MOPAC internal coordinates of N, CA, C and O (Angstrom, degrees):
PM7 1SCF
backbone

  N    0.0000 0     0.00 0     0.00 0    0    0    0
  C    1.5289 1     0.00 0     0.00 0    1    0    0
  C    1.5066 1   104.93 1     0.00 0    2    1    0
  O    1.2310 1   122.18 1   -42.77 1    3    2    1
  N    1.3754 1   113.43 1   137.23 1    3    2    1
  C    1.3768 1   120.94 1   175.97 1    5    3    2
  C    1.5039 1   108.35 1   -98.76 1    6    5    3
  O    1.2310 1   120.47 1   -39.96 1    7    6    5
  N    1.4575 1   116.71 1   140.04 1    7    6    5
  C    1.4718 1   119.94 1   175.18 1    9    7    6
  C    1.4820 1   106.96 1  -125.66 1   10    9    7
  O    1.2310 1   118.33 1   -33.61 1   11   10    9
  N    1.2622 1   120.79 1   146.39 1   11   10    9
  C    1.3961 1   123.14 1  -174.80 1   13   11   10
  C    1.5737 1   108.51 1   -88.85 1   14   13   11
  O    1.2310 1   122.94 1   -41.42 1   15   14   13
  N    1.2956 1   111.97 1   138.58 1   15   14   13
  C    1.4183 1   122.69 1  -176.19 1   17   15   14
  C    1.5474 1   111.80 1  -140.09 1   18   17   15
  O    1.2310 1   122.50 1   -38.87 1   19   18   17
  N    1.3245 1   112.82 1   141.13 1   19   18   17
  C    1.5099 1   112.22 1   174.44 1   21   19   18
  C    1.3897 1   112.25 1   -92.17 1   22   21   19
  O    1.2310 1   119.41 1   -47.62 1   23   22   21
  N    1.2911 1   118.74 1   132.38 1   23   22   21
  C    1.5092 1   127.98 1   176.87 1   25   23   22
  C    1.4925 1   111.67 1  -126.54 1   26   25   23
  O    1.2310 1   119.99 1   -54.96 1   27   26   25
  N    1.3523 1   117.62 1   125.04 1   27   26   25
  C    1.2967 1   121.11 1   178.53 1   29   27   26
  C    1.7215 1   109.07 1   -92.85 1   30   29   27
  O    1.2310 1   120.97 1   -54.20 1   31   30   29
  N    1.3359 1   115.76 1   125.80 1   31   30   29
  C    1.3983 1   117.69 1  -179.73 1   33   31   30
  C    1.5500 1   108.41 1  -125.12 1   34   33   31
  O    1.2310 1   125.81 1   -26.47 1   35   34   33
  N    1.4080 1   106.44 1   153.53 1   35   34   33
  C    1.5200 1   107.71 1   175.04 1   37   35   34
  C    1.4392 1   111.77 1   -73.95 1   38   37   35
  O    1.2310 1   118.40 1   -15.30 1   39   38   37
  N    1.3537 1   120.66 1   164.70 1   39   38   37
  C    1.3053 1   123.30 1  -177.68 1   41   39   38
  C    1.5821 1   114.33 1   -57.43 1   42   41   39
  O    1.2310 1   121.44 1   134.52 1   43   42   41
  N    1.2724 1   114.85 1   -45.48 1   43   42   41
  C    1.4541 1   121.01 1   179.66 1   45   43   42
  C    1.5041 1   115.53 1   -59.69 1   46   45   43
  O    1.2310 1   121.21 1   140.02 1   47   46   45
  N    1.2703 1   115.30 1   -39.98 1   47   46   45
  C    1.4504 1   122.94 1   177.52 1   49   47   46
  C    1.5486 1   112.76 1   -68.57 1   50   49   47
  O    1.2310 1   121.92 1   128.50 1   51   50   49
  N    1.3868 1   113.93 1   -51.50 1   51   50   49
  C    1.5052 1   113.85 1   168.29 1   53   51   50
  C    1.4630 1   120.73 1   -55.43 1   54   53   51
  O    1.2310 1   119.91 1   143.82 1   55   54   53
  N    1.3055 1   117.77 1   -36.18 1   55   54   53
  C    1.5160 1   124.15 1  -177.04 1   57   55   54
  C    1.5297 1   100.68 1   -66.18 1   58   57   55
  O    1.2310 1   117.68 1   129.71 1   59   58   57
  N    1.3620 1   122.03 1   -50.29 1   59   58   57
  C    1.4406 1   122.47 1  -179.93 1   61   59   58
  C    1.5947 1   112.44 1   -58.56 1   62   61   59
  O    1.2310 1   119.59 1   143.07 1   63   62   61
  N    1.2666 1   118.40 1   -36.93 1   63   62   61
  C    1.4431 1   123.49 1   179.15 1   65   63   62
  C    1.4984 1   113.30 1   -64.35 1   66   65   63
  O    1.2310 1   123.78 1   134.16 1   67   66   65
  N    1.3958 1   110.35 1   -45.84 1   67   66   65
  C    1.4634 1   119.83 1   174.13 1   69   67   66
  C    1.5289 1   113.08 1   -60.18 1   70   69   67
  O    1.2310 1   122.19 1   137.13 1   71   70   69
  N    1.3487 1   113.40 1   -42.87 1   71   70   69
  C    1.4947 1   113.47 1  -179.12 1   73   71   70
  C    1.5962 1   110.22 1   -66.41 1   74   73   71
  O    1.2310 1   117.02 1   144.57 1   75   74   73
  N    1.3687 1   123.28 1   -35.43 1   75   74   73
  C    1.3599 1   125.60 1   173.32 1   77   75   74
  C    1.5337 1   111.25 1   -60.81 1   78   77   75
  O    1.2310 1   121.77 1   132.35 1   79   78   77
  N    1.3567 1   114.21 1   -47.65 1   79   78   77
  C    1.5032 1   121.70 1  -177.97 1   81   79   78
  C    1.4886 1   113.71 1   -57.52 1   82   81   79
  O    1.2310 1   122.25 1   141.82 1   83   82   81
  N    1.3643 1   113.31 1   -38.18 1   83   82   81
  C    1.5066 1   117.48 1  -175.49 1   85   83   82
  C    1.4751 1   107.80 1   -80.60 1   86   85   83
  O    1.2310 1   122.05 1   138.74 1   87   86   85
  N    1.3516 1   113.69 1   -41.26 1   87   86   85
  C    1.5918 1   120.21 1  -173.74 1   89   87   86
  C    1.5092 1   105.07 1   -60.76 1   90   89   87
  O    1.2310 1   117.27 1   139.92 1   91   90   89
  N    1.4170 1   122.81 1   -40.08 1   91   90   89
  C    1.3054 1   124.90 1  -166.82 1   93   91   90
  C    1.5680 1   116.45 1  -111.55 1   94   93   91
  O    1.2310 1   123.09 1  -173.77 1   95   94   93
  N    1.3220 1   111.68 1     6.23 1   95   94   93
  C    1.4870 1   127.17 1   179.37 1   97   95   94
  C    1.4153 1   111.01 1    52.05 1   98   97   95
  O    1.2310 1   123.09 1  -124.33 1   99   98   97
  N    1.4268 1   111.68 1    55.67 1   99   98   97
  C    1.4297 1   120.70 1   177.60 1  101   99   98
  C    1.4745 1   107.33 1  -121.70 1  102  101   99
  O    1.2310 1   118.22 1   -20.00 1  103  102  101
  N    1.3235 1   121.00 1   160.00 1  103  102  101
  C    1.5066 1   124.88 1   172.33 1  105  103  102
  C    1.4328 1   111.25 1   -71.73 1  106  105  103
  O    1.2310 1   120.78 1   -21.02 1  107  106  105
  N    1.2930 1   116.11 1   158.98 1  107  106  105
  C    1.4872 1   119.22 1   178.46 1  109  107  106
  C    1.5206 1   107.98 1   -65.97 1  110  109  107
  O    1.2310 1   117.53 1   139.97 1  111  110  109
  N    1.2585 1   122.30 1   -40.03 1  111  110  109
  C    1.3813 1   126.78 1   175.21 1  113  111  110
  C    1.5500 1   115.12 1   -60.30 1  114  113  111
  O    1.2310 1   119.16 1   139.71 1  115  114  113
  N    1.3521 1   119.20 1   -40.29 1  115  114  113
  C    1.3206 1   123.77 1   175.11 1  117  115  114
  C    1.5337 1   112.44 1   -63.46 1  118  117  115
  O    1.2310 1   122.04 1   134.67 1  119  118  117
  N    1.2063 1   113.69 1   -45.33 1  119  118  117
  C    1.5495 1   116.79 1   177.06 1  121  119  118
  C    1.5401 1   111.84 1   -59.61 1  122  121  119
  O    1.2310 1   118.80 1   137.26 1  123  122  121
  N    1.2591 1   119.89 1   -42.74 1  123  122  121
  C    1.3438 1   119.51 1   177.81 1  125  123  122
  C    1.5286 1   111.85 1   -66.21 1  126  125  123
  O    1.2310 1   121.05 1   136.49 1  127  126  125
  N    1.3377 1   115.60 1   -43.51 1  127  126  125
  C    1.5124 1   113.24 1   174.73 1  129  127  126
  C    1.4623 1   116.72 1   -57.80 1  130  129  127
  O    1.2310 1   121.22 1   141.08 1  131  130  129
  N    1.3560 1   115.28 1   -38.92 1  131  130  129
  C    1.4735 1   122.36 1  -176.22 1  133  131  130
  C    1.6289 1   101.47 1   -66.08 1  134  133  131
  O    1.2310 1   120.72 1   124.14 1  135  134  133
  N    1.2956 1   116.24 1   -55.86 1  135  134  133
  C    1.4950 1   116.17 1  -177.21 1  137  135  134
  C    1.4993 1   117.77 1   -58.59 1  138  137  135
  O    1.2310 1   121.21 1   145.69 1  139  138  137
  N    1.3261 1   115.29 1   -34.31 1  139  138  137
  C    1.4904 1   121.06 1   174.64 1  141  139  138
  C    1.5935 1   105.60 1   -69.08 1  142  141  139
  O    1.2310 1   119.95 1   139.72 1  143  142  141
  N    1.1899 1   117.70 1   -40.28 1  143  142  141
  C    1.4825 1   119.33 1  -173.26 1  145  143  142
  C    1.5827 1   107.65 1   -65.67 1  146  145  143
  O    1.2310 1   120.36 1   129.45 1  147  146  145
  N    1.3803 1   116.91 1   -50.55 1  147  146  145
  C    1.4560 1   114.27 1   177.16 1  149  147  146
  C    1.4022 1   116.51 1   -58.82 1  150  149  147
  O    1.2310 1   118.74 1   134.64 1  151  150  149
  N    1.4115 1   120.02 1   -45.36 1  151  150  149
  C    1.4333 1   121.87 1   178.15 1  153  151  150
  C    1.6268 1   112.12 1   -63.59 1  154  153  151
  O    1.2310 1   120.76 1   138.53 1  155  154  153
  N    1.3430 1   116.15 1   -41.47 1  155  154  153
  C    1.4805 1   108.71 1   179.21 1  157  155  154
  C    1.5945 1   110.60 1   -68.34 1  158  157  155
  O    1.2310 1   120.34 1   142.49 1  159  158  157
  N    1.1620 1   116.96 1   -37.51 1  159  158  157
  C    1.4823 1   120.51 1   177.13 1  161  159  158
  C    1.4635 1   113.87 1   -50.74 1  162  161  159
  O    1.2310 1   123.49 1   126.39 1  163  162  161
  N    1.4372 1   110.92 1   -53.61 1  163  162  161
  C    1.5034 1   121.81 1   178.34 1  165  163  162
  C    1.4913 1   108.59 1   -58.61 1  166  165  163
  O    1.2310 1   119.55 1   127.94 1  167  166  165
  N    1.3268 1   118.47 1   -52.06 1  167  166  165
  C    1.4076 1   123.32 1  -168.60 1  169  167  166
  C    1.5948 1   109.89 1   -66.74 1  170  169  167
  O    1.2310 1   119.41 1   139.36 1  171  170  169
  N    1.2758 1   118.73 1   -40.64 1  171  170  169
  C    1.3870 1   123.45 1   178.44 1  173  171  170
  C    1.5179 1   114.22 1   -63.85 1  174  173  171
  O    1.2310 1   120.83 1   139.61 1  175  174  173
  N    1.4296 1   116.02 1   -40.39 1  175  174  173
  C    1.4560 1   118.48 1   179.21 1  177  175  174
  C    1.5038 1   104.82 1   -72.62 1  178  177  175
  O    1.2310 1   117.33 1   151.62 1  179  178  177
  N    1.2997 1   122.69 1   -28.38 1  179  178  177
  C    1.5034 1   122.86 1   178.15 1  181  179  178
  C    1.5553 1   115.24 1   -74.54 1  182  181  179
  O    1.2310 1   123.26 1   144.71 1  183  182  181
  N    1.3886 1   111.36 1   -35.29 1  183  182  181
  C    1.4897 1   116.64 1   178.22 1  185  183  182
  C    1.5420 1   113.27 1   -77.74 1  186  185  183
  O    1.2310 1   121.38 1   143.68 1  187  186  185
  N    1.3480 1   114.96 1   -36.32 1  187  186  185
  C    1.4372 1   121.88 1  -178.80 1  189  187  186
  C    1.5218 1   112.12 1  -104.40 1  190  189  187
  O    1.2310 1   120.72 1   -82.59 1  191  190  189
  N    1.3271 1   116.23 1    97.41 1  191  190  189
  C    1.4458 1   114.60 1  -177.70 1  193  191  190
  C    1.5056 1   115.45 1   -66.93 1  194  193  191
  O    1.2310 1   123.94 1   160.96 1  195  194  193
  N    1.3773 1   110.06 1   -19.04 1  195  194  193
  C    1.6577 1   111.87 1   178.83 1  197  195  194
  C    1.5820 1   112.65 1   -90.02 1  198  197  195
  O    1.2310 1   123.69 1  -175.08 1  199  198  197
  N    1.3638 1   110.53 1     4.92 1  199  198  197
  C    1.4766 1   113.24 1   170.40 1  201  199  198
  C    1.4824 1   113.23 1  -104.76 1  202  201  199
  O    1.2310 1   124.34 1   -55.74 1  203  202  201
  N    1.3406 1   109.28 1   124.26 1  203  202  201
  C    1.5129 1   119.56 1  -176.15 1  205  203  202
  C    1.6204 1   103.04 1  -115.42 1  206  205  203
  O    1.2310 1   118.32 1   -78.83 1  207  206  205
  N    1.3043 1   120.81 1   101.17 1  207  206  205
  C    1.4337 1   120.14 1   177.73 1  209  207  206
  C    1.5911 1   110.59 1   -66.31 1  210  209  207
  O    1.2310 1   122.14 1   -28.36 1  211  210  209
  N    1.2366 1   113.51 1   151.64 1  211  210  209
  C    1.5399 1   122.84 1   175.23 1  213  211  210
  C    1.5576 1   109.45 1   -78.08 1  214  213  211
  O    1.2310 1   120.02 1  -179.08 1  215  214  213
  N    1.2717 1   117.57 1     0.92 1  215  214  213
  C    1.3652 1   120.49 1   177.07 1  217  215  214
  C    1.5129 1   107.71 1  -122.68 1  218  217  215
  O    1.2310 1   118.63 1   -66.72 1  219  218  217
  N    1.3254 1   120.22 1   113.28 1  219  218  217
  C    1.3916 1   126.50 1   178.86 1  221  219  218
  C    1.4897 1   114.92 1   -77.08 1  222  221  219
  O    1.2310 1   119.21 1   -16.07 1  223  222  221
  N    1.2934 1   119.12 1   163.93 1  223  222  221
  C    1.4640 1   122.45 1   172.50 1  225  223  222
  C    1.5146 1   112.18 1   -54.19 1  226  225  223
  O    1.2310 1   120.86 1   136.22 1  227  226  225
  N    1.3073 1   115.96 1   -43.78 1  227  226  225
  C    1.3723 1   122.05 1  -177.29 1  229  227  226
  C    1.6221 1   110.01 1   -64.87 1  230  229  227
  O    1.2310 1   122.83 1   139.77 1  231  230  229
  N    1.2553 1   112.18 1   -40.23 1  231  230  229
  C    1.4609 1   117.24 1   177.99 1  233  231  230
  C    1.5355 1   112.37 1   -67.57 1  234  233  231
  O    1.2310 1   122.57 1   143.65 1  235  234  233
  N    1.3100 1   112.69 1   -36.35 1  235  234  233
  C    1.5399 1   115.76 1   176.10 1  237  235  234
  C    1.6290 1   105.59 1   -66.79 1  238  237  235
  O    1.2310 1   119.28 1   137.43 1  239  238  237
  N    1.3324 1   118.97 1   -42.57 1  239  238  237
  C    1.4528 1   115.47 1  -176.15 1  241  239  238
  C    1.5122 1   108.70 1   -66.57 1  242  241  239
  O    1.2310 1   120.24 1   142.79 1  243  242  241
  N    1.2857 1   117.15 1   -37.21 1  243  242  241
  C    1.5257 1   121.42 1   176.44 1  245  243  242
  C    1.4261 1   111.84 1   -61.90 1  246  245  243
  O    1.2310 1   116.79 1   141.32 1  247  246  245
  N    1.3642 1   123.71 1   -38.68 1  247  246  245
  C    1.4022 1   125.71 1   175.43 1  249  247  246
  C    1.5221 1   110.89 1   -61.82 1  250  249  247
  O    1.2310 1   121.34 1   130.11 1  251  250  249
  N    1.3892 1   115.03 1   -49.89 1  251  250  249
  C    1.4171 1   120.88 1  -175.98 1  253  251  250
  C    1.4985 1   108.91 1   -59.99 1  254  253  251
  O    1.2310 1   120.38 1   134.51 1  255  254  253
  N    1.3534 1   116.88 1   -45.49 1  255  254  253
  C    1.4330 1   122.78 1   179.30 1  257  255  254
  C    1.6068 1   110.95 1   -55.07 1  258  257  255
  O    1.2310 1   123.53 1   130.05 1  259  258  257
  N    1.3314 1   110.84 1   -49.95 1  259  258  257
  C    1.5032 1   119.22 1   179.07 1  261  259  258
  C    1.5897 1   108.93 1   -56.49 1  262  261  259
  O    1.2310 1   121.53 1   136.02 1  263  262  261
  N    1.3223 1   114.67 1   -43.98 1  263  262  261
  C    1.4145 1   117.40 1  -177.08 1  265  263  262
  C    1.5480 1   109.67 1   -68.68 1  266  265  263
  O    1.2310 1   120.29 1   155.25 1  267  266  265
  N    1.4197 1   117.06 1   -24.75 1  267  266  265
  C    1.4128 1   118.44 1  -175.96 1  269  267  266
  C    1.4937 1   109.39 1   -78.60 1  270  269  267
  O    1.2310 1   118.36 1   159.08 1  271  270  269
  N    1.3663 1   120.72 1   -20.92 1  271  270  269
  C    1.4353 1   118.82 1  -178.91 1  273  271  270
  C    1.5679 1   107.98 1   -84.42 1  274  273  271
  O    1.2310 1   121.97 1   -43.97 1  275  274  273
  N    1.2644 1   113.83 1   136.03 1  275  274  273
  C    1.5389 1   112.53 1   178.59 1  277  275  274
  C    1.4876 1   111.68 1   -76.60 1  278  277  275
  O    1.2310 1   118.21 1  -173.20 1  279  278  277
  N    1.3119 1   121.01 1     6.80 1  279  278  277
  C    1.4155 1   125.54 1   176.53 1  281  279  278
  C    1.5406 1   108.63 1   -78.67 1  282  281  279
  O    1.2310 1   119.11 1   163.88 1  283  282  281
  N    1.2951 1   119.30 1   -16.12 1  283  282  281
  C    1.5277 1   123.72 1  -178.30 1  285  283  282
  C    1.3624 1   104.72 1   -69.58 1  286  285  283
  O    1.2310 1   119.08 1   -54.49 1  287  286  285
  N    1.2992 1   119.36 1   125.51 1  287  286  285
  C    1.4842 1   124.36 1   175.47 1  289  287  286
  C    1.5147 1   103.79 1   -74.08 1  290  289  287
  O    1.2310 1   123.20 1   -25.03 1  291  290  289
  N    1.3411 1   111.48 1   154.97 1  291  290  289
  C    1.4881 1   122.95 1   177.13 1  293  291  290
  C    1.5780 1   113.69 1   -50.42 1  294  293  291
  O    1.2310 1   122.86 1   133.39 1  295  294  293
  N    1.3063 1   112.12 1   -46.61 1  295  294  293
  C    1.4292 1   123.73 1  -179.61 1  297  295  294
  C    1.5724 1   108.72 1   -59.97 1  298  297  295
  O    1.2310 1   120.57 1   134.01 1  299  298  297
  N    1.3822 1   116.51 1   -45.99 1  299  298  297
  C    1.3608 1   124.82 1  -173.61 1  301  299  298
  C    1.6782 1   107.58 1   -72.18 1  302  301  299
  O    1.2310 1   121.84 1   149.42 1  303  302  301
  N    1.4116 1   114.08 1   -30.58 1  303  302  301
  C    1.4863 1   116.71 1   176.80 1  305  303  302
  C    1.5158 1   107.82 1   -66.79 1  306  305  303
  O    1.2310 1   122.09 1   129.93 1  307  306  305
  N    1.2691 1   113.60 1   -50.07 1  307  306  305
  C    1.5240 1   120.31 1   176.24 1  309  307  306
  C    1.4885 1   114.04 1   -48.04 1  310  309  307
  O    1.2310 1   121.48 1   130.97 1  311  310  309
  N    1.3638 1   114.77 1   -49.03 1  311  310  309
  C    1.3970 1   120.17 1  -178.88 1  313  311  310
  C    1.5771 1   113.40 1   -64.09 1  314  313  311
  O    1.2310 1   122.29 1   142.79 1  315  314  313
  N    1.3365 1   113.22 1   -37.21 1  315  314  313
  C    1.4594 1   116.43 1   178.20 1  317  315  314
  C    1.5716 1   110.45 1   -68.40 1  318  317  315
  O    1.2310 1   120.75 1   137.66 1  319  318  317
  N    1.4229 1   116.17 1   -42.34 1  319  318  317
  C    1.3385 1   117.94 1  -176.71 1  321  319  318
  C    1.5610 1   113.22 1   -68.97 1  322  321  319
  O    1.2310 1   120.51 1   149.41 1  323  322  321
  N    1.3669 1   116.63 1   -30.59 1  323  322  321
  C    1.5137 1   125.56 1   174.44 1  325  323  322
  C    1.4976 1   107.59 1   -62.57 1  326  325  323
  O    1.2310 1   119.56 1   140.09 1  327  326  325
  N    1.3615 1   118.44 1   -39.91 1  327  326  325
  C    1.4025 1   116.60 1   179.74 1  329  327  326
  C    1.3651 1   110.38 1   -67.12 1  330  329  327
  O    1.2310 1   118.55 1   130.64 1  331  330  329
  N    1.3440 1   120.37 1   -49.36 1  331  330  329
  C    1.5207 1   123.93 1   174.85 1  333  331  330
  C    1.4993 1   110.97 1   -47.65 1  334  333  331
  O    1.2310 1   120.80 1   122.55 1  335  334  333
  N    1.3908 1   116.08 1   -57.45 1  335  334  333
  C    1.5151 1   114.71 1  -175.64 1  337  335  334
  C    1.4365 1   111.52 1   -63.47 1  338  337  335
  O    1.2310 1   116.89 1   149.47 1  339  338  337
  N    1.3176 1   123.52 1   -30.53 1  339  338  337
  C    1.4887 1   123.65 1  -175.04 1  341  339  338
  C    1.6965 1   104.75 1   -68.31 1  342  341  339
  O    1.2310 1   123.16 1   129.56 1  343  342  341
  N    1.2829 1   111.55 1   -50.44 1  343  342  341
  C    1.4246 1   114.41 1  -177.67 1  345  343  342
  C    1.6505 1   107.96 1   -61.97 1  346  345  343
  O    1.2310 1   120.58 1   138.66 1  347  346  345
  N    1.2313 1   116.50 1   -41.34 1  347  346  345
  C    1.5234 1   116.26 1   179.10 1  349  347  346
  C    1.4484 1   115.67 1   -63.72 1  350  349  347
  O    1.2310 1   122.55 1   142.65 1  351  350  349
  N    1.3647 1   112.73 1   -37.35 1  351  350  349
  C    1.4856 1   116.55 1   173.42 1  353  351  350
  C    1.5035 1   115.07 1   -63.91 1  354  353  351
  O    1.2310 1   120.14 1   139.33 1  355  354  353
  N    1.2078 1   117.34 1   -40.67 1  355  354  353
  C    1.5867 1   127.27 1   173.10 1  357  355  354
  C    1.5625 1   109.00 1   -58.83 1  358  357  355
  O    1.2310 1   123.23 1   137.34 1  359  358  357
  N    1.2838 1   111.41 1   -42.66 1  359  358  357
  C    1.6240 1   112.72 1  -179.98 1  361  359  358
  C    1.5128 1   110.78 1   -70.60 1  362  361  359
  O    1.2310 1   120.37 1   139.58 1  363  362  361
  N    1.3260 1   116.91 1   -40.42 1  363  362  361
  C    1.5198 1   123.91 1  -179.61 1  365  363  362
  C    1.5118 1   106.60 1   -65.13 1  366  365  363
  O    1.2310 1   119.52 1   132.46 1  367  366  365
  N    1.2147 1   118.52 1   -47.54 1  367  366  365
  C    1.4765 1   117.14 1  -179.77 1  369  367  366
  C    1.5827 1   113.70 1   -64.86 1  370  369  367
  O    1.2310 1   122.18 1   141.79 1  371  370  369
  N    1.2294 1   113.42 1   -38.21 1  371  370  369
  C    1.5571 1   121.95 1   173.66 1  373  371  370
  C    1.5098 1   106.31 1   -57.86 1  374  373  371
  O    1.2310 1   118.16 1   127.04 1  375  374  373
  N    1.3015 1   121.10 1   -52.96 1  375  374  373
  C    1.4396 1   123.94 1   179.49 1  377  375  374
  C    1.3946 1   117.45 1   -62.47 1  378  377  375
  O    1.2310 1   117.61 1   137.20 1  379  378  377
  N    1.3952 1   122.16 1   -42.80 1  379  378  377
  C    1.3249 1   127.59 1   175.58 1  381  379  378
  C    1.6265 1   111.80 1   -64.03 1  382  381  379
  O    1.2310 1   123.46 1   135.63 1  383  382  381
  N    1.2399 1   110.98 1   -44.37 1  383  382  381
  C    1.4413 1   116.29 1   178.94 1  385  383  382
  C    1.6294 1   109.95 1   -62.05 1  386  385  383
  O    1.2310 1   122.04 1   136.26 1  387  386  385
  N    1.2749 1   113.70 1   -43.74 1  387  386  385
  C    1.4554 1   118.66 1  -179.00 1  389  387  386
  C    1.6094 1   108.13 1   -62.42 1  390  389  387
  O    1.2310 1   118.09 1   140.04 1  391  390  389
  N    1.3230 1   121.25 1   -39.96 1  391  390  389
  C    1.4106 1   124.78 1   177.98 1  393  391  390
  C    1.4930 1   115.48 1   -77.34 1  394  393  391
  O    1.2310 1   119.51 1   171.69 1  395  394  393
  N    1.4572 1   118.54 1    -8.31 1  395  394  393
  C    1.3277 1   125.25 1  -177.86 1  397  395  394
  C    1.5618 1   115.10 1    73.61 1  398  397  395
  O    1.2310 1   121.92 1  -150.46 1  399  398  397
  N    1.3048 1   113.93 1    29.54 1  399  398  397
  C    1.4907 1   116.17 1  -174.25 1  401  399  398
  C    1.5908 1   106.36 1  -120.32 1  402  401  399
  O    1.2310 1   119.69 1  -154.97 1  403  402  401
  N    1.2214 1   118.19 1    25.03 1  403  402  401
  C    1.4607 1   120.15 1   179.43 1  405  403  402
  C    1.5324 1   104.99 1   -77.92 1  406  405  403
  O    1.2310 1   122.64 1   -39.55 1  407  406  405
  N    1.3973 1   112.54 1   140.45 1  407  406  405
  C    1.5338 1   119.53 1   176.67 1  409  407  406
  C    1.5062 1   109.99 1   -54.54 1  410  409  407
  O    1.2310 1   120.10 1   180.00 1  411  410  409

């Protein structure tokens, strides 16, 4: 479920996100979600040595490269993003559970 949030960005950061969004035919919000997901997944796996994601760095790079090619069909793009979001959600739930901050 998506919720609306206001985020203030510097001009240079917003400019780069718009660049990515236009280049890969994605929405501004989708680019932010994808970028946050990649970074949270990496950060949690670095912070928690006992957490091993099912999505390796090599697989993340492969997904990003596939998304970067305009040959990737829209359905395939959504499949790849869904995999990224699912793995990131598992990592976040693991981390929050470990910290005792799960809802």
